[in-house]
N, C-alpha and C positions, 0 to 999 in steps of 0.2 A: 497594488490590488491587493487584499486582503484574501488572504487564502487559510480553510480550514484545515488543521490537522488532526485526523480522529484516528484512533486506535481503538481496536476490541478486541475481545479476547476469542478463543477458539469459539465457533458458535454463533457469532454475532454478539456476544453481549457489552454493550457500551463499556469503554475503558476509558484512558487520558485523552482527551480533545481541548482546543486554544485555538487562536488564531495569530497569523503570522504575516509577513508582508513578504512578497518575492524580493529576491536580489538576484539574482542573476544563476549561470551556471558555469562549470565548468567541466573537464575531462572526467573529474569522477561525479557528477551529477548537479542534481539540483539544487542554488540555497535561498535559505528562507531566514527573516529574523523575527525574534521578539522581543520588546525593550520590557525594563524594569516594569512590577506594574501590571504587565499581564496575568492573566487568570484561567490558570491550569485547571480542568474538572477531571475528576475521577467517577466515571457513571453519574451517578443522579448527587454524589458527596457535594460539599458546599465549597466554592471554589479556593486556591492556593492562589496567592498572590505572588508572585516569584519577582524579587527584590533585587535582579540582576539582569543585565540585554544577555539573548544568549540568543546563537545561531544552527542549524539542523539543517544537515546534508542527506539529502534524499538520494541514493546512489544512483545511476544507470544501469550499474549491474548490482547486484547482491541482495542479502536478505535480512537487512538491517537497517537503521536509523540511528544518526548522531548528531549531540545538541554537544556543542563545545560554551559552557556558561562563563559568561561574568564573574572575577573575584569579590562578590560584594557578598557575605555572607552565605559560602559556600567553599566545602572543601575538596567537592565534586569538580573538575576539571572539563574532564570528558565523561560524557553518559550515553552508552551505544546498546539502544533494544535491538534486541534480535526479533527479527520480524518472519512472515511470511514476504513475497515478492512485494513491495511497495509499488501500488498503483497513481499515478499522479495525471488528474482530474484537473480542467481548466482551474477551477476556485476552490479546490481541497485534493489532500493525499490524503489515502487510507491504507490500512496498514493491520494485520491480527499482529497482536504481541506473544511471542511463544516463551515469555518467561524470564530467558538469559539475558543477562546485563552486563556488560564489560566494561567498566569503569576505569579513570585514570584520578588518583588523587593530584592534587595539586604538588605534592612532594615527588611524585613519579612511581608511586605503587600502584599498579596495574591489578583490579583483581575482575575475578569472575561471580558474578552474585545470582542468587534466588534459583539456585540446582533444585532444592528443598521443592521450592514451588513448581520447580519442571516436574519434575517428578509425582508429583501428586497430580498435578494437571494432566498429565500423560492417559492417566485414569479416569479423572473426573470429567475430562473434556472429549475424551477418544481421540488422541491423537494416532494419526495413521502413524505407521512406522517409517514411511521416509519422510514425513515431515520431523520426527524424532531425531532422527539420521541428518538430516538437512540444518535441523537446529542445532545439534551440536557441533558439527561440522563448521557451520559459521562460526559458533563461540571460539573456536578452537583456533580458525586463521584469524576473526580477529583479534583474540589476546596474543599471535605472532605480532601482527601488525604493529597495534598498538604498544607494544615492550618496546619494540624496535625500533619505535616512531617512523612506519614508512608512512608514506604519504598515501590519504589524506591527514593522517594523523602525527604528523610531524609538524610542520611549518604552517601548512595552507589553510587546515582549519583556525588555528589560531588568527590567521592574517584575516579571513572572513570575518569573523571577531572583533579584530582591532580594526577594521576599515566601518565595521556596522557602528561600532560603538564610539565609533569617531565623527561619525556622521549624525549625530543629535542634532 
């Protein structure tokens, strides 16, 4: 079944959206997959066509959504968006993107991205103080987990990606 992944910015402004297929669940949450050739759209911009398979984890607990990327044409192995609590419906997943992103490059480097955007959007969108604190705490926790390769950021996500890519 096709599931629509929909991110907005604070206040409901349309952000990234694409379609995925439901793969299953485990103790970490729900897994979805998208094939090479998937069109990702940001707002009303022209779509970006992804050249690699990727899998997405929507956690049962947590305020983030993670994507593991196939190796074709990308140096980013893992990309995690800090969000509000993702909401899973039968045919869609919705989350508010809170700017901060944690990535792991293929060489193992772990980085926190978009701190400047987060600072700017706190004022522009009027993030409540509790959302700011929660987003920072989530980013710090994710940085530690990804750096230490604590699951699901060790072998689990990579195994879901390998199984999905092999099932062509």
